[in-house]
LOKEKOL-342937 format. One record per residue (C-alpha): x, y, z; residue in one letter. Coordinates in steps of 0.2 Angstrom, whole numbers. Example, Ala and Ser with C-alpha at 12.3 -4.5 7.8 and 13.67 -1.06 7.14 Angstrom:
<nodes>
(node (62 -22 39) "A")
(node (68 -5 36) "S")
</nodes>
This chain:
<nodes>
(node (-1 0 -1) "M")
(node (7 16 -5) "T")
(node (4 34 6) "I")
(node (3 49 -3) "H")
(node (5 65 4) "S")
(node (-11 78 5) "A")
(node (-11 92 -6) "E")
(node (-16 107 -5) "L")
(node (-30 114 -22) "P")
(node (-21 127 -31) "A")
(node (-36 137 -30) "D")
(node (-40 134 -12) "R")
(node (-35 151 -1) "T")
(node (-45 147 14) "D")
(node (-33 139 23) "L")
(node (-45 135 40) "G")
(node (-49 119 33) "A")
(node (-32 114 39) "Y")
(node (-30 125 54) "A")
(node (-26 113 71) "P")
(node (-43 107 78) "A")
(node (-45 115 92) "G")
(node (-38 132 85) "A")
(node (-45 150 88) "P")
(node (-58 153 74) "G")
(node (-47 168 71) "R")
(node (-33 159 68) "L")
(node (-41 152 53) "R")
(node (-37 160 37) "G")
(node (-20 165 28) "R")
(node (-18 178 45) "S")
(node (-22 165 58) "G")
(node (-10 153 51) "L")
(node (4 166 53) "K")
(node (-1 169 70) "R")
(node (0 151 74) "Y")
(node (18 152 69) "R")
(node (24 164 80) "W")
(node (15 157 94) "W")
(node (22 138 94) "L")
(node (40 148 90) "L")
(node (38 157 107) "A")
(node (34 142 117) "G")
(node (48 132 112) "G")
(node (61 145 114) "V")
(node (52 143 134) "V")
(node (56 126 133) "V")
(node (75 125 130) "L")
(node (76 140 143) "G")
(node (68 128 154) "A")
(node (77 113 150) "I")
(node (94 121 151) "A")
(node (92 128 170) "A")
(node (84 111 176) "A")
(node (100 104 169) "V")
(node (113 119 177) "L")
(node (101 117 193) "M")
(node (107 96 196) "R")
(node (125 97 191) "S")
(node (128 112 202) "G")
(node (142 119 191) "A")
(node (150 133 194) "K")
(node (158 144 185) "P")
(node (180 140 184) "A")
(node (190 148 196) "A")
(node (207 157 186) "P")
(node (222 147 186) "A")
(node (234 151 199) "A")
(node (251 157 195) "A")
(node (264 146 195) "P")
(node (275 146 212) "A")
(node (291 154 210) "K")
(node (304 138 218) "V")
(node (318 148 228) "S")
(node (337 138 227) "A")
(node (341 129 243) "L")
(node (357 135 250) "P")
(node (370 121 255) "V")
(node (389 122 258) "T")
(node (400 113 249) "V")
(node (417 107 250) "A")
(node (432 101 234) "P")
(node (438 84 230) "V")
(node (456 83 236) "V")
(node (471 72 236) "V")
(node (478 68 253) "A")
(node (490 51 259) "P")
(node (480 38 259) "V")
(node (485 22 269) "T")
(node (481 5 259) "R")
(node (472 -8 270) "T")
(node (469 -26 266) "L")
(node (454 -33 275) "L")
(node (453 -48 284) "V")
(node (435 -58 287) "T")
(node (435 -74 299) "G")
(node (428 -82 313) "S")
(node (437 -83 333) "L")
(node (445 -100 338) "A")
(node (453 -106 354) "A")
(node (472 -103 350) "F")
(node (474 -122 359) "D")
(node (457 -130 364) "D")
(node (461 -145 375) "L")
(node (453 -162 378) "P")
(node (452 -166 395) "I")
(node (450 -185 397) "G")
(node (455 -202 408) "T")
(node (465 -217 405) "E")
(node (453 -226 417) "T")
(node (442 -240 414) "S")
(node (427 -248 422) "G")
(node (426 -237 435) "L")
(node (409 -225 439) "A")
(node (410 -207 439) "L")
(node (408 -198 457) "A")
(node (409 -182 455) "E")
(node (409 -168 445) "V")
(node (416 -150 450) "L")
(node (415 -138 437) "V")
(node (405 -133 422) "D")
(node (404 -126 405) "I")
(node (411 -108 407) "G")
(node (420 -111 422) "D")
(node (437 -101 424) "T")
(node (449 -116 431) "V")
(node (471 -115 437) "K")
(node (480 -131 434) "K")
(node (480 -145 444) "G")
(node (463 -141 450) "Q")
(node (452 -154 454) "L")
(node (437 -156 440) "L")
(node (430 -176 442) "A")
(node (432 -190 453) "R")
(node (429 -208 450) "F")
(node (423 -222 461) "N")
(node (441 -225 470) "D")
(node (438 -236 480) "S")
(node (444 -253 471) "V")
(node (459 -243 467) "L")
(node (463 -238 489) "R")
(node (461 -259 492) "A")
(node (471 -263 476) "D")
(node (485 -251 483) "L")
(node (484 -260 499) "A")
(node (486 -276 494) "E")
(node (503 -269 484) "K")
(node (508 -259 500) "E")
(node (507 -277 508) "A")
(node (516 -287 497) "L")
(node (530 -274 497) "L")
(node (531 -274 515) "T")
(node (532 -293 515) "E")
(node (546 -293 501) "A")
(node (556 -280 511) "K")
(node (554 -292 528) "G")
(node (560 -307 517) "N")
(node (574 -298 512) "V")
(node (581 -294 531) "V")
(node (577 -311 533) "E")
(node (588 -317 519) "A")
(node (602 -304 524) "D")
(node (603 -314 542) "A")
(node (606 -328 533) "N")
(node (616 -327 523) "Y")
(node (629 -316 536) "A")
(node (628 -332 547) "R")
(node (630 -343 533) "A")
(node (646 -333 530) "Q")
(node (651 -335 549) "D")
(node (647 -355 549) "L")
(node (658 -358 531) "V")
(node (673 -351 541) "R")
(node (672 -362 556) "T")
(node (669 -376 544) "G")
(node (653 -381 550) "A")
(node (644 -376 533) "M")
(node (650 -380 515) "S")
(node (652 -366 503) "A")
(node (637 -372 489) "R")
(node (627 -367 504) "D")
(node (633 -354 507) "L")
(node (632 -347 487) "D")
(node (613 -354 492) "N")
(node (610 -342 506) "R")
(node (619 -329 495) "R")
(node (607 -331 481) "A")
(node (591 -331 491) "L")
(node (595 -314 499) "A")
(node (600 -306 480) "V")
(node (581 -314 474) "S")
(node (573 -307 489) "M")
(node (579 -290 484) "R")
(node (574 -290 468) "A")
(node (556 -295 473) "R")
(node (557 -280 484) "V")
(node (559 -268 469) "G")
(node (545 -280 458) "V")
(node (531 -275 471) "A")
(node (539 -255 473) "E")
(node (536 -258 453) "A")
(node (516 -264 456) "N")
(node (514 -251 472) "R")
(node (519 -236 461) "D")
(node (506 -243 447) "L")
(node (492 -242 460) "S")
(node (498 -226 465) "I")
(node (497 -221 447) "A")
(node (479 -229 442) "R")
(node (476 -221 459) "L")
(node (478 -205 453) "K")
(node (469 -206 435) "Q")
(node (452 -207 445) "S")
(node (455 -188 449) "E")
(node (453 -176 433) "V")
(node (464 -163 435) "R")
(node (465 -146 426) "A")
(node (482 -147 412) "P")
(node (483 -129 411) "A")
(node (474 -113 416) "D")
(node (459 -109 405) "G")
(node (440 -110 403) "T")
(node (429 -121 400) "I")
(node (421 -124 384) "T")
(node (412 -141 384) "A")
(node (407 -154 395) "R")
(node (402 -174 393) "T")
(node (406 -177 408) "A")
(node (390 -187 418) "R")
(node (390 -192 437) "I")
(node (388 -211 438) "G")
(node (393 -216 422) "A")
(node (405 -228 417) "V")
(node (419 -226 406) "L")
(node (425 -240 393) "S")
(node (443 -246 388) "A")
(node (453 -233 381) "G")
(node (452 -214 384) "G")
(node (439 -204 386) "T")
(node (436 -186 386) "E")
(node (427 -176 399) "L")
(node (428 -159 395) "F")
(node (438 -146 383) "R")
(node (445 -132 390) "M")
(node (453 -116 381) "I")
(node (469 -115 386) "R")
(node (474 -99 395) "E")
(node (458 -89 388) "N")
(node (468 -88 371) "R")
(node (461 -85 357) "V")
(node (464 -81 338) "E")
(node (457 -74 323) "L")
(node (457 -88 308) "V")
(node (457 -77 292) "A")
(node (454 -80 275) "E")
(node (461 -69 263) "V")
(node (464 -70 243) "P")
(node (478 -79 237) "E")
(node (486 -60 229) "N")
(node (484 -52 247) "D")
(node (495 -67 256) "M")
(node (510 -58 246) "M")
(node (508 -42 257) "V")
(node (504 -47 275) "A")
(node (517 -51 286) "K")
(node (520 -60 301) "A")
(node (521 -45 318) "G")
(node (510 -33 308) "Q")
(node (495 -25 319) "T")
(node (478 -30 314) "V")
(node (463 -18 322) "N")
(node (448 -30 324) "V")
(node (430 -23 325) "T")
(node (418 -36 331) "I")
(node (399 -30 329) "D")
(node (385 -30 346) "G")
(node (373 -20 355) "D")
(node (370 -6 342) "N")
(node (389 -5 342) "M")
(node (404 -8 336) "A")
(node (420 -16 347) "H")
(node (437 -13 346) "H")
(node (450 -23 347) "Y")
(node (470 -24 344) "V")
(node (479 -39 337) "G")
(node (495 -48 328) "T")
(node (498 -57 313) "I")
(node (504 -74 321) "R")
(node (506 -82 306) "V")
(node (504 -81 288) "V")
(node (500 -98 282) "E")
(node (512 -105 267) "P")
(node (498 -114 257) "T")
(node (483 -107 248) "V")
(node (467 -119 245) "D")
(node (468 -122 228) "N")
(node (447 -122 225) "K")
(node (443 -110 234) "T")
(node (461 -98 229) "R")
(node (460 -91 247) "L")
(node (473 -91 259) "G")
(node (473 -90 280) "R")
(node (481 -79 293) "L")
(node (483 -84 310) "R")
(node (480 -66 322) "I")
(node (485 -68 339) "D")
(node (471 -57 348) "L")
(node (470 -47 367) "E")
(node (464 -57 380) "R")
(node (447 -51 383) "N")
(node (432 -63 392) "P")
(node (422 -53 379) "D")
(node (431 -63 365) "L")
(node (424 -81 361) "R")
(node (428 -93 349) "P")
(node (415 -95 335) "G")
(node (414 -76 333) "M")
(node (413 -67 318) "F")
(node (425 -53 315) "V")
(node (433 -41 305) "T")
(node (450 -34 304) "G")
(node (460 -20 294) "R")
(node (481 -22 291) "V")
(node (491 -8 285) "A")
(node (500 -12 270) "V")
(node (506 3 264) "G")
(node (501 23 260) "Q")
(node (497 33 244) "A")
(node (488 46 238) "D")
(node (469 44 237) "G")
(node (453 55 236) "L")
(node (445 61 252) "V")
(node (432 73 257) "V")
(node (422 75 274) "P")
(node (410 60 279) "E")
(node (396 73 277) "A")
(node (395 74 259) "A")
(node (389 55 260) "I")
(node (370 51 258) "V")
(node (362 35 254) "Y")
(node (350 33 240) "R")
(node (343 15 238) "E")
(node (355 6 250) "V")
(node (371 18 239) "R")
(node (383 28 244) "P")
(node (378 45 233) "V")
(node (389 62 234) "V")
(node (382 78 225) "F")
(node (391 84 213) "V")
(node (390 104 211) "V")
(node (396 111 192) "D")
(node (399 129 187) "Q")
(node (379 136 184) "E")
(node (377 128 202) "N")
(node (366 113 197) "K")
(node (370 98 204) "V")
(node (372 79 199) "A")
(node (369 65 209) "G")
(node (385 52 210) "R")
(node (386 34 215) "S")
(node (403 31 225) "V")
(node (414 19 230) "T")
(node (420 23 248) "T")
(node (435 17 259) "G")
(node (438 19 276) "A")
(node (432 32 287) "R")
(node (443 44 300) "Q")
(node (442 60 309) "D")
(node (425 65 301) "G")
(node (432 60 282) "N")
(node (431 47 272) "I")
(node (442 42 255) "A")
(node (434 39 239) "I")
(node (437 24 228) "V")
(node (429 30 212) "S")
(node (414 41 205) "G")
(node (423 59 209) "V")
(node (437 70 202) "K")
(node (448 78 212) "A")
(node (444 97 213) "G")
(node (425 93 209) "E")
(node (415 100 221) "R")
(node (404 92 232) "V")
(node (388 96 244) "V")
(node (390 95 261) "L")
(node (375 103 270) "S")
(node (357 99 263) "G")
(node (365 86 252) "A")
(node (351 75 259) "G")
(node (336 85 251) "Y")
(node (343 86 235) "L")
(node (339 75 216) "K")
(node (347 77 199) "D")
(node (343 96 191) "G")
(node (342 106 207) "D")
(node (348 122 207) "V")
(node (356 127 223) "V")
(node (364 143 231) "T")
(node (384 141 238) "V")
(node (386 147 253) "V")
(node (403 156 259) "D")
(node (406 146 274) "K")
(node (422 137 277) "A")
(node (423 119 281) "V")
(node (428 114 298) "E")
(node (440 102 299) "G")
(node (456 97 290) "T")
(node (460 82 281) "V")
(node (469 69 287) "K")
(node (478 54 281) "P")
(node (465 40 279) "L")
(node (467 18 278) "P")
(node (457 16 264) "V")
(node (449 -3 260) "Q")
(node (459 -12 246) "Q")
</nodes>
């Protein structure tokens, strides 16, 4: 089905038939239609205005505030110091664990006896000859008593044999005894004397066994281990009951690369550091032995370093030591120039336009407020001291003309 649009007859001038239904009668005709169009236009404008007002009220839109003027960034005032060349002491860094200089095992050769008494424990300081433990010695004492009785009997037999031999000599002179009987009496006297010697040896052996029932300290020192238990019966052979550090003497057994073995010498002083209790503890030692061999797998050699005797130094502690092995010129800056970025040491270098750039550096040892720089800066460059912690690359600074306190002194630098 086709729908055709309505067309007005060409000869019709009466438009009233096409006026909207219900329109006032005055709108009919040509003049009425024109007024109707203006009425529609005015109504549309009013409706659009109302819609726009409603949208604005709902959105709560407000006129945009004027943009604020950018704040002017002022240059941070800082103090600087130059990177200088100064005498730097080369040091050999060594690490290792403390060990007992002489770790003595303490035991006994006694077997078959029960341990009756233990008189010391781990950590006790003992003197040479001090009684540490005792075994049940009742059997040994009885054996000693028997051996002493046998010795007494043997000595009595010697007296009797000597007397018989003397009487035999008189009888031989009178002819009442033959020379053969005299020889027999003399042989018996000699035999009795020999038996005395055997009895004395047996008696001494019993005394020695009795002494072995007492365990005594072989030297001054500190007990570091104890396996002795009351009631334990020891089997045949030597049994270890205690361990001790002789004379409380410890040493640092340090491993160093093979190349550094050539610069380490016996007698050199070693500054030893042990970290603990949120602070470092410092001790002084001396290289006692540079071992003559190097491990062919690790390429490490060993130094044995004597340390001062101190009850705070215990075997097993991990320590760090520094050995001064020479001196040469190196780069030095005040320690205040070092800041840390992501756990790495950094200095901020100031250029001619007072712009800063962060440089990662490799540091050496610290001393008297100064620090040696192994790499990362050049001599003569300016580094920031105060204010460095607030800087980033590219910042512009104002250099304050303030003298840097302190002087650069010769430093040890880690190899």
